C-alpha positions in Angstrom: -3.6 3.8 -3.6 -4.5 7.0 -5.4 -7.3 6.6 -7.9 -8.1 9.2 -10.4 -10.9 9.9 -12.9 -10.0 12.0 -15.9 -11.7 13.0 -19.1 -9.0 14.5 -21.4 -9.3 17.8 -23.1 -10.9 17.6 -26.5 -11.0 19.9 -29.5 -13.9 20.0 -31.8 -13.8 21.5 -35.3 -17.1 22.5 -36.7 -17.4 22.8 -40.5 -20.1 24.9 -41.9 -21.5 24.7 -45.4 -22.1 28.2 -46.8 -24.0 29.2 -49.9 -25.8 27.6 -52.9 -24.0 24.4 -53.4 -20.7 26.1 -52.9 -18.9 24.7 -49.9 -17.0 27.1 -47.9 -15.6 25.8 -44.7 -15.3 27.9 -41.7 -13.5 26.2 -38.9 -14.1 27.0 -35.3 -12.0 25.4 -32.6 -13.7 24.8 -29.3 -11.4 23.7 -26.5 -13.0 21.9 -23.6 -10.8 21.9 -20.5 -10.0 18.6 -18.8 -12.6 17.5 -16.3 -11.6 17.8 -12.7 -10.2 14.6 -11.2 -10.7 13.0 -7.8 -7.7 11.5 -6.0 -8.1 9.1 -3.1 -5.9 9.0 0.0 -6.3 6.3 2.6 -6.0 7.0 6.3 -4.5 3.9 7.8 -3.6 2.4 11.2 -1.6 -0.8 11.4 -3.3 -3.8 13.0 -1.1 -3.4 16.1 -1.8 0.4 16.2 2.0 1.1 16.1 1.9 2.8 12.6 -0.4 5.5 11.3 -0.1 7.1 7.9 -1.8 8.6 4.9 -1.2 6.7 1.7 -0.2 8.1 -0.6 1.5 10.7 1.5 2.2 13.0 -1.4 0.2 13.8 -4.6 0.5 16.3 -7.4 -2.9 17.5 -8.7 -4.2 20.4 -10.8 -6.4 23.4 -9.7 -10.0 22.2 -9.6 -9.1 18.7 -8.6 -10.5 17.1 -5.4 -8.9 14.9 -2.8 -11.0 12.3 -1.0 -9.6 10.9 2.2 -10.9 7.5 3.2 -10.6 6.2 6.7 -9.7 2.5 6.2 -9.3 1.7 9.9 -8.6 3.4 13.2 -9.8 6.9 14.0 -8.4 9.8 12.0 -9.0 13.4 10.9 -7.7 15.5 8.0 -6.8 19.2 8.7 -4.7 21.8 6.9 -1.7 23.2 8.6 -3.4 26.6 9.3 -3.8 28.9 12.3 -7.6 28.3 12.1 -6.9 24.7 13.0 -5.6 24.8 16.6 -3.2 27.7 15.9 -1.0 25.4 13.7 1.7 26.9 11.6 0.5 28.1 8.2 1.7 25.6 5.5 -0.8 26.1 2.7 -1.0 29.0 0.2 -1.8 32.4 1.7 -5.2 32.8 0.0 -6.2 29.1 0.0 -9.2 27.8 2.0 -8.4 25.9 5.2 -10.2 22.6 6.0 -10.7 20.4 9.0 -12.7 17.1 8.7 -13.0 16.6 12.5 -12.7 13.0 13.6 -14.1 10.7 10.9 -16.8 8.6 12.5 -16.7 5.3 10.6 -14.5 2.9 8.6 -14.9 2.7 4.9 -17.4 2.2 3.2 -19.8 3.3 6.0 -21.2 6.8 6.0 -18.9 9.2 7.8 -15.7 7.5 6.6 -14.7 10.0 4.0 -13.9 13.7 3.6 -13.3 15.7 0.4 -11.7 19.0 -0.4 -11.4 20.7 -3.7 -8.2 22.7 -4.3 -8.3 25.8 -6.5 -5.2 27.8 -5.5 -1.8 26.6 -6.8 0.9 25.8 -4.3 2.0 23.4 -1.6 -0.5 22.2 1.0 0.6 20.3 4.1 -2.0 18.6 6.3 -2.2 16.4 9.4 -4.3 13.9 11.4 -5.0 15.6 14.7 -5.0 12.5 16.9 -1.8 11.2 15.2 0.2 14.3 14.2 2.9 13.7 16.9 3.4 10.2 15.4 4.1 11.7 12.0 0.7 11.2 10.3 0.9 14.0 7.8 0.7 14.5 4.0 1.5 16.9 1.3 -0.4 18.0 -1.8 1.0 20.1 -4.6 -1.6 21.9 -6.7 -0.3 22.9 -10.1 3.3 24.2 -9.5 4.9 24.5 -6.1 4.9 28.3 -6.0 6.7 30.1 -3.3 4.5 30.1 -0.2 4.2 28.8 3.3 4.4 25.2 2.3 7.8 25.7 0.7 9.4 27.5 3.6 11.4 25.9 6.4 9.4 24.6 9.4 9.1 27.3 12.1 9.6 30.1 9.6 7.6 32.6 11.6 8.5 32.4 15.3 7.0 35.8 16.0 3.5 34.4 15.1 3.6 32.0 18.1 2.0 29.3 16.0 1.9 25.7 17.2 5.1 24.1 15.6 5.0 21.0 13.4 6.2 18.1 15.5 9.7 16.8 14.6 8.4 13.2 13.7 5.9 14.9 11.3 8.6 17.1 9.7 10.6 13.9 8.9 7.6 12.2 7.3 6.6 14.8 4.7 7.6 13.7 1.1 9.9 16.2 -0.6 8.4 18.6 -3.0 10.8 17.5 -5.7 9.9 13.8 -5.2 6.2 14.6 -5.6 6.8 16.6 -8.7 8.9 13.8 -10.2 6.6 10.9 -9.3 3.2 12.5 -9.2 2.2 10.2 -6.4 4.4 9.3 -3.4 3.5 6.2 -1.4 3.9 6.5 2.4 6.8 4.0 2.3 8.6 6.1 -0.3 8.5 9.4 1.6 10.1 8.6 5.0 13.5 10.3 5.4 13.5 11.6 1.8 12.4 15.1 2.4 
């Protein structure tokens, strides 16, 4: 379940009293931007170990927001599709910061069971669990608007780069960009075969 914390933008009008008993009002509008939010994504393995997934598998956030991945059970990692992460195909915005949690070492709420990343560059971010990528354990985050970039391109868009391709089961698991934009949050069960 995605949880978010948000303090809405506020506007304050300050009235000043000017002069000897004569009230003149000068208004000054101060806009305070919305506070950054934190969204939670669970990393899950079914009791029999047959299913592994991120839930939600797709979220729409704004620049400055943070995603906190929580390892509920099993053993997982969270890494951006980026050449810095095992020469994987680039599927995050060109100037965005890559991330790799390494294997999370505990189950929630123990120390070592979470990983956070703050997103600042608009666009589409695809990510994966290293131990379970071939089983389709992937997710997608849209920051702001889904601007043209690597995450909006077809899988295997740059064969000349010799990047490690996104496995076919993973390709089928990503929620569609349009579905994330419409719903804001896409649960794992909603994204399969709808990309």
